[in-house]
VMD Tcl script that draws the C-alpha trace (Angstrom):
set ca {
  {24.43 40.13 12.45}
  {24.69 38.82 9.11}
  {26.75 40.47 6.30}
  {25.03 38.80 3.23}
  {22.46 36.05 2.69}
  {25.04 33.36 2.42}
  {26.28 33.92 5.90}
  {22.56 33.89 7.14}
  {21.50 30.51 5.30}
  {24.58 28.93 6.58}
  {23.85 29.83 10.37}
  {20.92 27.44 9.83}
  {23.36 24.72 10.43}
  {24.20 26.48 13.59}
  {23.17 24.55 17.10}
  {22.17 28.08 18.48}
  {18.56 28.49 18.19}
  {18.58 32.25 18.68}
  {21.19 32.50 15.51}
  {18.85 30.09 13.40}
  {15.86 32.12 14.35}
  {17.64 35.51 13.38}
  {18.80 33.90 10.04}
  {15.32 32.96 9.16}
  {14.06 36.24 9.79}
  {16.87 37.99 7.73}
  {16.10 35.60 5.09}
  {12.37 36.35 5.15}
  {12.80 40.21 5.22}
  {15.35 39.91 2.01}
  {12.47 37.87 0.10}
  {10.12 40.43 1.04}
  {11.74 43.52 0.45}
  {14.06 42.27 -2.51}
  {12.48 39.52 -3.78}
  {14.21 39.34 -7.37}
  {17.64 39.58 -5.20}
  {16.45 36.73 -3.04}
  {15.79 34.33 -6.17}
  {19.20 35.39 -7.35}
  {20.81 34.57 -4.45}
  {19.02 31.09 -3.76}
  {19.64 30.18 -7.56}
  {23.23 31.09 -7.28}
  {23.28 28.48 -4.51}
  {21.78 25.89 -6.55}
  {24.89 25.18 -8.33}
  {27.19 24.98 -5.39}
  {28.96 21.88 -3.98}
  {27.69 21.76 -0.61}
  {24.54 19.51 -0.84}
  {23.17 20.68 2.47}
  {23.32 24.29 1.45}
  {21.84 23.13 -2.27}
  {18.87 21.70 -0.28}
  {18.43 24.40 2.06}
  {18.18 26.93 -0.98}
  {15.57 24.76 -2.92}
  {13.52 24.36 0.38}
  {13.83 28.29 0.89}
  {12.70 29.14 -2.66}
  {9.44 27.21 -2.06}
  {8.84 28.60 1.27}
  {9.60 32.41 0.73}
  {8.81 32.60 -2.96}
  {6.65 29.85 -4.15}
  {4.11 28.38 -1.60}
  {1.88 31.50 -1.69}
  {0.79 33.41 -4.53}
  {1.30 36.83 -3.26}
  {4.97 35.89 -2.79}
  {5.22 34.34 -6.18}
  {3.58 37.52 -7.98}
  {6.47 39.71 -6.59}
  {9.19 38.05 -8.44}
  {10.03 39.20 -11.90}
  {9.15 36.33 -14.72}
  {12.61 36.55 -16.12}
  {14.21 35.68 -12.72}
  {11.69 32.75 -12.49}
  {12.37 31.59 -16.07}
  {16.59 31.70 -15.20}
  {15.80 29.52 -12.31}
  {14.38 27.05 -14.51}
  {17.26 27.29 -16.67}
  {19.52 26.45 -13.78}
  {17.47 23.49 -12.52}
  {17.32 21.88 -15.88}
  {21.09 22.61 -16.26}
  {21.60 20.70 -13.09}
  {19.65 17.93 -13.94}
  {21.19 17.19 -17.11}
  {24.82 17.54 -15.56}
  {23.50 14.82 -12.70}
  {25.80 15.67 -10.10}
  {23.23 16.14 -7.25}
  {21.35 13.31 -5.17}
  {17.77 12.26 -5.81}
  {16.72 13.88 -2.52}
  {17.90 17.39 -4.03}
  {16.48 16.58 -7.61}
  {13.11 15.89 -5.93}
  {13.15 19.54 -4.30}
  {14.00 21.04 -7.79}
  {10.85 18.64 -9.13}
  {8.66 20.03 -6.18}
  {10.03 23.68 -7.58}
  {9.22 23.05 -10.98}
  {5.86 21.76 -10.27}
  {4.75 24.83 -7.98}
  {6.04 26.98 -10.59}
  {3.62 25.27 -13.14}
  {0.89 25.49 -10.79}
  {1.32 29.30 -10.08}
  {1.35 30.19 -13.73}
  {0.75 27.27 -16.30}
  {0.42 29.76 -19.33}
  {4.36 30.83 -18.52}
  {5.45 27.58 -17.70}
  {3.61 25.39 -19.92}
  {6.71 24.28 -21.43}
  {7.91 22.19 -18.27}
  {6.22 19.15 -18.95}
  {7.64 18.80 -22.62}
  {11.20 19.88 -21.03}
  {10.88 17.08 -18.39}
  {10.13 14.54 -20.61}
  {13.03 15.19 -23.10}
  {15.28 14.06 -19.99}
  {13.86 10.65 -20.61}
  {17.09 9.37 -22.69}
  {19.55 10.05 -19.83}
  {20.81 7.00 -18.70}
  {20.81 7.92 -14.95}
  {18.21 5.81 -13.00}
  {18.19 9.08 -10.45}
  {16.92 11.24 -13.28}
  {14.43 8.75 -14.45}
  {13.07 8.53 -11.01}
  {13.15 12.38 -10.87}
  {10.82 12.37 -13.98}
  {8.41 10.31 -12.56}
  {8.10 12.30 -9.66}
  {7.33 15.11 -11.54}
  {4.72 13.31 -13.30}
  {3.14 12.02 -10.19}
  {3.00 15.31 -8.50}
  {1.99 17.25 -11.76}
  {-0.99 14.91 -12.24}
  {-2.21 15.41 -8.77}
  {-1.59 19.20 -8.21}
  {-2.08 20.70 -11.73}
  {-3.47 18.75 -14.55}
  {-7.10 18.69 -15.43}
  {-8.90 16.29 -17.70}
  {-8.11 18.01 -20.65}
  {-4.38 18.19 -19.63}
  {-4.23 14.57 -18.92}
  {-5.65 13.69 -22.31}
  {-3.55 15.80 -24.06}
  {-0.26 14.62 -22.69}
  {-1.63 11.01 -22.49}
  {0.33 9.60 -25.51}
  {3.65 11.02 -24.60}
  {3.31 9.63 -21.05}
  {2.07 6.36 -22.20}
  {5.47 6.00 -24.09}
  {7.43 7.08 -21.25}
  {5.80 4.85 -18.83}
  {6.08 1.94 -21.22}
  {9.85 2.44 -21.38}
  {10.48 3.25 -17.88}
  {8.51 -0.10 -16.92}
  {11.09 -1.99 -18.66}
  {14.13 -0.53 -16.69}
  {16.64 -3.08 -14.81}
  {16.30 -0.58 -11.70}
  {13.57 -1.58 -9.31}
  {13.36 1.99 -7.89}
  {12.67 3.53 -11.41}
  {9.82 1.03 -11.70}
  {8.39 1.95 -8.43}
  {8.66 5.46 -9.52}
  {7.02 4.82 -12.60}
  {4.26 2.57 -10.96}
  {3.54 5.35 -8.73}
  {3.26 8.12 -11.53}
  {0.94 5.61 -13.58}
  {-1.23 5.32 -10.51}
  {-1.25 9.12 -10.22}
  {-2.09 9.66 -13.75}
  {-4.96 6.89 -13.87}
  {-6.43 7.97 -10.87}
  {-7.04 11.49 -11.94}
  {-7.97 10.86 -15.40}
  {-11.70 9.71 -16.22}
  {-11.21 8.70 -19.85}
  {-11.96 4.99 -19.37}
  {-10.55 4.38 -23.04}
  {-7.07 5.70 -21.73}
  {-7.12 4.24 -18.36}
  {-8.08 0.84 -19.65}
  {-4.60 0.63 -21.36}
  {-3.02 -0.01 -18.17}
  {-4.87 -2.78 -17.26}
  {-1.62 -4.80 -16.29}
  {-0.59 -2.27 -13.76}
  {-2.29 -3.94 -10.91}
  {-0.38 -7.38 -11.24}
  {2.72 -5.31 -11.41}
  {1.97 -3.27 -8.44}
  {1.20 -6.15 -6.44}
  {4.45 -8.04 -7.22}
  {6.34 -4.75 -6.18}
  {4.54 -4.72 -2.98}
  {5.64 -8.37 -2.30}
  {9.10 -7.42 -2.99}
  {9.17 -4.35 -1.05}
  {7.44 -5.49 2.06}
  {10.21 -7.68 3.00}
  {12.89 -4.74 3.74}
  {10.75 -1.33 2.74}
  {7.80 -0.75 4.75}
  {7.48 2.85 3.59}
  {7.65 1.89 -0.14}
  {5.23 -1.15 0.50}
  {2.93 1.22 1.83}
  {2.87 3.79 -0.70}
  {2.23 1.13 -2.97}
  {-0.69 0.05 -1.14}
  {-1.96 3.60 -1.15}
  {-1.47 3.70 -5.00}
  {-3.74 0.28 -5.34}
  {-6.25 2.21 -3.02}
  {-6.44 5.12 -5.31}
  {-6.73 3.08 -8.32}
  {-9.73 0.80 -6.72}
  {-11.60 4.16 -5.80}
  {-11.17 5.76 -8.99}
  {-11.02 2.81 -11.59}
  {-12.70 -0.12 -10.02}
  {-12.65 -2.25 -13.36}
  {-8.78 -2.28 -13.20}
  {-8.21 -3.81 -9.82}
  {-11.35 -5.90 -10.16}
  {-9.70 -9.00 -11.59}
  {-6.89 -8.88 -9.39}
  {-8.92 -8.43 -6.22}
  {-8.68 -11.60 -4.85}
  {-4.56 -11.89 -5.30}
  {-4.66 -8.16 -3.87}
  {-6.44 -9.43 -0.48}
  {-4.55 -12.53 -0.22}
  {-1.07 -10.98 -0.59}
  {-2.05 -8.23 1.74}
  {-3.21 -10.72 4.19}
  {-0.12 -12.67 3.78}
  {2.05 -9.63 4.57}
  {-0.07 -8.53 7.62}
  {0.24 -12.04 8.92}
  {4.16 -12.13 8.28}
  {4.61 -8.73 9.96}
  {2.62 -9.65 12.88}
  {4.64 -12.85 12.99}
  {8.14 -10.85 12.87}
  {6.60 -8.46 15.51}
  {5.72 -11.30 17.75}
  {9.14 -12.93 17.75}
  {10.92 -9.28 18.63}
  {8.94 -9.21 21.86}
}
mol new
graphics top color blue
foreach p $ca { graphics top sphere $p radius 0.5 }
foreach p [lrange $ca 0 end-1] q [lrange $ca 1 end] { graphics top cylinder $p $q radius 0.2 }
display resetview
């Protein structure tokens, strides 16, 4: 049915479920029988201008090559390193959307998770992008840190990278872009929640009032972001109670006000 993988990938946008199913089977067989050719194909798609295809290619890399260790082990290391180089090139060029960059970041995190020794340089490389002016890239960097802290880093890793991360956190918290600040807060919360060293976590004593202010601001129009920030507060309360203790009354008061406001708003719609 398909002459090449590009044709199969394009068929995912077909409204015919039979065609889409056949395309999925074709790409799955390619990944199993020729994993290196499959990675080469998806890597080439990443640099195209068709953003829907780019995102689908990134998702397919995760699904067919990274989500399971037995898939990952079949791909030559050189192919994966070339994939990393391509992703960093695209990040520096900054011609894609935030949604696509998040897919790229998820690939990098999985590569690190599957082979920390080979891809240990990823953290250093991603932090080197901090001087890029783009807010999109800054958010992507923080998304990388947030996910890496949760999925990969142990206590030793966190302590080792703490000085570099702290500097980046401080820099990004000064951003004039609210989305960059929110992404940074989430990354800081992830970092603090996964580190046990009280000396390091205590350096972020002022993060709770900042989160509370962001919760108030975002609750007015972005429920999803507000909820994620409240979840960040919950993680901090669970893992480092002393950080949130000084602000506990303010926290409860603000959350109560938001709940009442939402209830009133919903009642007016009825």
